[in-house]
Structures are given as structure tokens and as C-alpha cells.
C-alpha positions as a Python dict, from the first residue, in 0.01 Angstrom:
ca = {
    (1, 'M'): (0, 0, 0),
    (2, 'T'): (-197, -219, -221),
    (3, 'E'): (-254, -198, -570),
    (4, 'A'): (-597, -43, -515),
    (5, 'D'): (-509, 201, -255),
    (6, 'P'): (-484, 541, -386),
    (7, 'A'): (-174, 754, -369),
    (8, 'P'): (-16, 937, -86),
    (9, 'E'): (-42, 1299, -150),
    (10, 'G'): (237, 1440, -319),
    (11, 'A'): (311, 1070, -434),
    (12, 'L'): (481, 1006, -770),
    (13, 'V'): (471, 694, -1036),
    (14, 'L'): (774, 569, -1167),
    (15, 'I'): (724, 417, -1541),
    (16, 'A'): (1003, 168, -1538),
    (17, 'G'): (1149, 86, -1866),
    (18, 'A'): (1476, -79, -1927),
    (19, 'G'): (1852, -42, -1834),
    (20, 'R'): (1997, 95, -1486),
    (21, 'L'): (1840, 441, -1475),
    (22, 'P'): (1486, 349, -1315),
    (23, 'E'): (1684, 223, -1067),
    (24, 'L'): (1879, 491, -990),
    (25, 'V'): (1573, 703, -996),
    (26, 'A'): (1398, 477, -762),
    (27, 'E'): (1728, 545, -513),
    (28, 'S'): (1733, 893, -552),
    (29, 'L'): (1389, 905, -453),
    (30, 'R'): (1390, 711, -163),
    (31, 'R'): (1683, 927, -38),
    (32, 'A'): (1479, 1215, -62),
    (33, 'R'): (1220, 1072, 89),
    (34, 'R'): (989, 1067, -154),
    (35, 'P'): (636, 840, -126),
    (36, 'F'): (606, 654, -498),
    (37, 'R'): (511, 396, -679),
    (38, 'V'): (649, 145, -928),
    (39, 'I'): (480, 64, -1253),
    (40, 'A'): (704, -197, -1432),
    (41, 'L'): (740, -276, -1818),
    (42, 'R'): (688, -621, -1852),
    (43, 'G'): (1031, -777, -2104),
    (44, 'F'): (1164, -425, -2000),
    (45, 'T'): (1227, -348, -1618),
    (46, 'G'): (1509, -512, -1474),
    (47, 'P'): (1451, -840, -1223),
    (48, 'A'): (1537, -633, -924),
    (49, 'L'): (1274, -314, -963),
    (50, 'R'): (1057, -543, -1123),
    (51, 'A'): (1048, -785, -796),
    (52, 'G'): (934, -482, -554),
    (53, 'A'): (715, -316, -829),
    (54, 'D'): (372, -218, -733),
    (55, 'A'): (228, -357, -1117),
    (56, 'T'): (349, -503, -1407),
    (57, 'V'): (187, -375, -1740),
    (58, 'D'): (249, -486, -2128),
    (59, 'L'): (444, -155, -2301),
    (60, 'L'): (162, -175, -2580),
    (61, 'D'): (-145, -187, -2303),
    (62, 'L'): (-185, 174, -2252),
    (63, 'A'): (-514, 133, -2089),
    (64, 'A'): (-379, -105, -1834),
    (65, 'T'): (-158, 190, -1740),
    (66, 'L'): (-395, 502, -1738),
    (67, 'K'): (-634, 257, -1529),
    (68, 'L'): (-405, 203, -1266),
    (69, 'L'): (-296, 561, -1250),
    (70, 'R'): (-657, 714, -1244),
    (71, 'R'): (-716, 446, -923),
    (72, 'W'): (-414, 570, -761),
    (73, 'G'): (-436, 950, -861),
    (74, 'P'): (-48, 1023, -824),
    (75, 'A'): (36, 1397, -845),
    (76, 'T'): (344, 1321, -1079),
    (77, 'V'): (448, 1070, -1301),
    (78, 'V'): (765, 972, -1450),
    (79, 'P'): (910, 781, -1720),
    (80, 'A'): (1249, 637, -1714),
    (81, 'G'): (1485, 396, -1853),
    (82, 'G'): (1463, 257, -2229),
    (83, 'V'): (1215, 57, -2442),
    (84, 'S'): (1332, 116, -2809),
    (85, 'R'): (1449, -224, -2858),
    (86, 'P'): (1183, -482, -2729),
    (87, 'S'): (1267, -825, -2600),
    (88, 'P'): (1071, -1117, -2774),
    (89, 'A'): (915, -1126, -2387),
    (90, 'A'): (753, -794, -2460),
    (91, 'I'): (628, -836, -2755),
    (92, 'L'): (527, -1206, -2698),
    (93, 'N'): (352, -1060, -2387),
    (94, 'A'): (176, -778, -2504),
    (95, 'G'): (-170, -874, -2465),
    (96, 'A'): (-323, -557, -2635),
    (97, 'A'): (-99, -583, -2957),
    (98, 'L'): (-381, -683, -3163),
    (99, 'R'): (-571, -320, -2993),
    (100, 'N'): (-275, -147, -3072),
    (101, 'R'): (-136, -222, -3414),
    (102, 'E'): (-19, 117, -3493),
    (103, 'A'): (167, 113, -3152),
    (104, 'L'): (292, -236, -3236),
    (105, 'R'): (396, -118, -3578),
    (106, 'A'): (543, 225, -3441),
    (107, 'I'): (769, -23, -3220),
    (108, 'A'): (884, -261, -3485),
    (109, 'G'): (984, 51, -3715),
    (110, 'G'): (1173, 189, -3502),
    (111, 'G'): (942, 471, -3397),
    (112, 'D'): (961, 439, -2991),
    (113, 'D'): (1009, 827, -2979),
    (114, 'R'): (695, 878, -3124),
    (115, 'L'): (567, 648, -2907),
    (116, 'L'): (659, 765, -2614),
    (117, 'R'): (528, 1093, -2675),
    (118, 'A'): (204, 963, -2706),
    (119, 'A'): (195, 783, -2439),
    (120, 'V'): (294, 1117, -2239),
    (121, 'A'): (26, 1251, -2426),
    (122, 'L'): (-251, 1048, -2333),
    (123, 'V'): (-114, 1033, -1965),
    (124, 'E'): (-182, 1413, -1941),
    (125, 'E'): (-514, 1432, -2107),
    (126, 'E'): (-607, 1180, -1773),
    (127, 'G'): (-504, 1478, -1558),
    (128, 'H'): (-146, 1398, -1463),
    (129, 'R'): (133, 1558, -1447),
    (130, 'V'): (442, 1424, -1643),
    (131, 'V'): (803, 1514, -1560),
    (132, 'G'): (1123, 1394, -1659),
    (133, 'V'): (1435, 1192, -1472),
    (134, 'H'): (1562, 1582, -1486),
    (135, 'E'): (1317, 1698, -1222),
    (136, 'A'): (1228, 1433, -1048),
    (137, 'A'): (1626, 1276, -946),
    (138, 'P'): (1818, 1625, -1060),
    (139, 'D'): (2105, 1451, -811),
    (140, 'L'): (2175, 1221, -1145),
    (141, 'L'): (2243, 1493, -1376),
    (142, 'C'): (2637, 1598, -1485),
    (143, 'P'): (2730, 1866, -1286),
    (144, 'D'): (2959, 2183, -1463),
    (145, 'G'): (3304, 2136, -1440),
    (146, 'P'): (3524, 1814, -1467),
    (147, 'L'): (3377, 1483, -1274),
    (148, 'G'): (3736, 1317, -1278),
    (149, 'R'): (4054, 1383, -1192),
    (150, 'R'): (4134, 1532, -1568),
    (151, 'A'): (4050, 1794, -1736),
    (152, 'P'): (4044, 1921, -2132),
    (153, 'D'): (4345, 2112, -2220),
    (154, 'A'): (4304, 2405, -2431),
    (155, 'E'): (4322, 2169, -2797),
    (156, 'A'): (4052, 1951, -2675),
    (157, 'A'): (3853, 2283, -2558),
    (158, 'A'): (3846, 2407, -2909),
    (159, 'S'): (3708, 2055, -3060),
    (160, 'I'): (3446, 2111, -2743),
    (161, 'R'): (3327, 2417, -2860),
    (162, 'T'): (3316, 2305, -3245),
    (163, 'G'): (3109, 1972, -3088),
    (164, 'R'): (2860, 2205, -2901),
    (165, 'G'): (2798, 2402, -3275),
    (166, 'V'): (2758, 2090, -3469),
    (167, 'L'): (2495, 1969, -3224),
    (168, 'D'): (2260, 2276, -3218),
    (169, 'A'): (2304, 2356, -3591),
    (170, 'L'): (2161, 1979, -3634),
    (171, 'S'): (1892, 1997, -3383),
    (172, 'P'): (1612, 2090, -3638),
    (173, 'Y'): (1691, 1791, -3813),
    (174, 'D'): (1613, 1529, -3554),
    (175, 'L'): (1928, 1351, -3532),
    (176, 'G'): (2121, 1219, -3240),
    (177, 'Q'): (2222, 1385, -2916),
    (178, 'A'): (2608, 1313, -2972),
    (179, 'V'): (2888, 1377, -3206),
    (180, 'V'): (3269, 1275, -3243),
    (181, 'L'): (3528, 1508, -3389),
    (182, 'A'): (3872, 1618, -3336),
    (183, 'G'): (3931, 1972, -3401),
    (184, 'D'): (3729, 2068, -3691),
    (185, 'R'): (3694, 1751, -3857),
    (186, 'I'): (3347, 1533, -3756),
    (187, 'L'): (3441, 1187, -3746),
    (188, 'A'): (3093, 1074, -3700),
    (189, 'V'): (2750, 1199, -3594),
    (190, 'E'): (2482, 971, -3347),
    (191, 'G'): (2248, 838, -3613),
    (192, 'P'): (1948, 559, -3482),
    (193, 'E'): (2227, 318, -3392),
    (194, 'G'): (2302, 490, -3052),
    (195, 'T'): (2578, 641, -2863),
    (196, 'D'): (2808, 303, -2852),
    (197, 'R'): (2786, 218, -3251),
    (198, 'M'): (2833, 577, -3320),
    (199, 'L'): (3166, 527, -3114),
    (200, 'A'): (3261, 244, -3322),
    (201, 'R'): (3273, 396, -3633),
    (202, 'A'): (3434, 668, -3519),
    (203, 'R'): (3731, 444, -3378),
    (204, 'A'): (3733, 306, -3753),
    (205, 'L'): (3748, 675, -3948),
    (206, 'G'): (3938, 839, -3708),
    (207, 'R'): (4257, 578, -3782),
    (208, 'R'): (4423, 506, -4106),
    (209, 'P'): (4499, 283, -4304),
    (210, 'F'): (4181, 81, -4288),
    (211, 'G'): (4142, 89, -3924),
    (212, 'F'): (4534, 75, -3769),
    (213, 'G'): (4756, 386, -3655),
    (214, 'R'): (4680, 619, -3356),
    (215, 'A'): (4364, 797, -3319),
    (216, 'M'): (4368, 1213, -3413),
    (217, 'P'): (4501, 1391, -3159),
    (218, 'S'): (4192, 1604, -2975),
    (219, 'T'): (3949, 1386, -3036),
    (220, 'V'): (3599, 1401, -2805),
    (221, 'L'): (3263, 1283, -2788),
    (222, 'V'): (3044, 1584, -2718),
    (223, 'K'): (2678, 1486, -2585),
    (224, 'A'): (2406, 1703, -2533),
    (225, 'P'): (2011, 1696, -2541),
    (226, 'K'): (1871, 1823, -2889),
    (227, 'V'): (1744, 2239, -2883),
    (228, 'G'): (1367, 2225, -2788),
    (229, 'Q'): (1378, 1881, -2709),
    (230, 'D'): (1103, 1736, -2475),
    (231, 'R'): (1340, 1660, -2175),
    (232, 'R'): (1094, 1414, -2030),
    (233, 'I'): (1171, 1154, -2264),
    (234, 'D'): (1536, 1041, -2407),
    (235, 'L'): (1742, 1262, -2218),
    (236, 'P'): (2125, 1152, -2325),
    (237, 'A'): (2276, 961, -2078),
    (238, 'I'): (2639, 786, -2056),
    (239, 'G'): (2802, 555, -1797),
    (240, 'A'): (3114, 340, -1757),
    (241, 'R'): (3052, 155, -2043),
    (242, 'T'): (3011, 465, -2278),
    (243, 'V'): (3403, 604, -2144),
    (244, 'R'): (3523, 257, -2220),
    (245, 'N'): (3386, 257, -2575),
    (246, 'A'): (3534, 624, -2628),
    (247, 'A'): (3856, 540, -2525),
    (248, 'R'): (3829, 260, -2778),
    (249, 'A'): (3756, 492, -3055),
    (250, 'G'): (4114, 723, -2966),
    (251, 'C'): (3884, 982, -2778),
    (252, 'V'): (4074, 1188, -2526),
    (253, 'G'): (3763, 1286, -2307),
    (254, 'L'): (3362, 1332, -2307),
    (255, 'A'): (3214, 1687, -2264),
    (256, 'L'): (2863, 1685, -2141),
    (257, 'E'): (2570, 1937, -2120),
    (258, 'A'): (2560, 2010, -1757),
    (259, 'G'): (2239, 1983, -1612),
    (260, 'G'): (2118, 1799, -1969),
    (261, 'T'): (2272, 1499, -1917),
    (262, 'L'): (2239, 1200, -1712),
    (263, 'V'): (2544, 986, -1590),
    (264, 'I'): (2478, 676, -1478),
    (265, 'D'): (2698, 569, -1171),
    (266, 'R'): (2859, 902, -1119),
    (267, 'A'): (3163, 711, -928),
    (268, 'A'): (3204, 445, -1102),
    (269, 'T'): (3192, 657, -1460),
    (270, 'A'): (3408, 889, -1281),
    (271, 'A'): (3641, 596, -1195),
    (272, 'E'): (3665, 454, -1510),
    (273, 'A'): (3767, 779, -1709),
    (274, 'D'): (4059, 823, -1457),
    (275, 'R'): (4175, 425, -1441),
    (276, 'L'): (4202, 523, -1876),
    (277, 'G'): (4312, 865, -1888),
    (278, 'L'): (3996, 1051, -2024),
    (279, 'F'): (3845, 1365, -1890),
    (280, 'V'): (3466, 1396, -1836),
    (281, 'V'): (3358, 1749, -1812),
    (282, 'G'): (2994, 1916, -1791),
    (283, 'Y'): (2988, 2257, -1961),
    (284, 'G'): (2700, 2514, -1969),
    (285, 'G'): (2664, 2865, -2114),
    (286, 'A'): (2714, 2919, -2464),
    (287, 'P'): (2969, 2769, -2676),
}
């Protein structure tokens, strides 16, 4: 196929942002033998996927993306990967920046979610169906039960139940998708800084005095999508790095909503948890 060719019947277009996730989605689609094309976002998409992309566009040039989609006529469009921290290349090469000042201001002001929702709405207005990674590549989602050799004990399970309740209660306030707590004590709630920096805060707060000493027992990281969240964008995710940072924060394990949280490189993540002595468990149903 060339860039000018229409997409095969039932084809999907993957709009690839930053990180490992778009590559994993592409691998999942290949395993499923599903035809797809890739639109790389300049300054975000990793070099391996970008090298084989069908087209490369600037993040702010929505007109170019919509033109490609009109030409290809795909059945489905899937956005995957982060765009929250534009690299200098993404800004300097944004040829449409002067025509999209509001979009540029949204990115500079940390409004990536608003930008993504607006982009999704524009794509849908053009008649394309937008789905999330959870629909296009469900094998990347956390399953129910333990991922590694360990499972939570009774005290950790109590922390998990509390954490689930906290996340449900905070959902209307559009806060983060994760919380660290020990028993009934909340150590940190995720904000705009993301999970890794939240874990760094939890590490300092959970040890005393002055960040030294043992972590509080039954400290866990609980991660889940917000109630009512549009799961096509910003689905929560963890990977081996998250496990390492959770261990540094004194966590005994991680609890993830099964079917609602992405696990990047599941085998490597489970192996890292086993190496560090942590559990990673997917949960479902009522707390």
C-alpha cells in the first residue's frame, strides 16, 4: 500500500504517540492478523515504529491527520501513547502551530487531556470510529488475579479495598488514577505529576524521620481508571519501572483494575515483581 491507497476493508489506523505502548499495540494487531496503518506523531513516536509508519504528522496539525483519514477511509482509529510532555522537536516542527494557537496553549499549559478529547471529537465528526487500546488490543490489559508468584496477604488486601474506595470517591474531582496507602492511611494521591513522582512522594512520607527508617507495613499502590472515564484516552498503565519505583517507595505490591489497566511488557513486569518480592494483582468486581 502507498499513502494514497485506501485502507483495506476492516483496517485500523494507529495514531502513535510516545512510549512503548504503540509498539505493543502494533505487535498485538500483527498477532491478530488485523490490517492496520500507522500515523506517527513527529517528536513523540519511537524510532522503530516511526521508521515503518505510513505517514508522519505534527501533533498540532490536525488538518493533515484528518486529510489522511479521509483518504484512507479506515474502519477504526486507535490513539495510543503519550503526548503530555512535548519534546522540543514536537514544538519546533509543528508547522500548524500558528494556525492552532489554542491547541498550542493547551499543550504548554498541561492540557493534554483536553487536546486529546478535542482531537477525538474532530475525528468522530469526520465519521470515523475511535476506539481505545482496550478494544483494539485487549491482550495488553491486566488480567484478574496475580501476575507473578506472589499474592496479597490479608493486611495488604485490606489496604487494596481502602484504595479502591478512595479512587472511586475521588473520580468526580478529576484527580489521578492511583493512590498509595498503608492500611487506612493515605500516603499519596496521584496528581498531574504522574505515578512515578507520586511514588517518590510516598517514599518520603511513608518513612520517618526525614525519609529514613522502614516503610509502613502493608503499603500498596492501587491503580484504576476514573469512574466514568473515556477509556479511549489516558488508560492507566504500569510496567517494570513502576514496579521498581513502588519497591523504592516501600510498597509490598500493586493492585490494578483487571480489564481497565494496561500492563506494558507483562512478562518483564511480572519477572521484576518476583525479583523484588512484590505482588502485582488484578482485581474486579465491587471492593
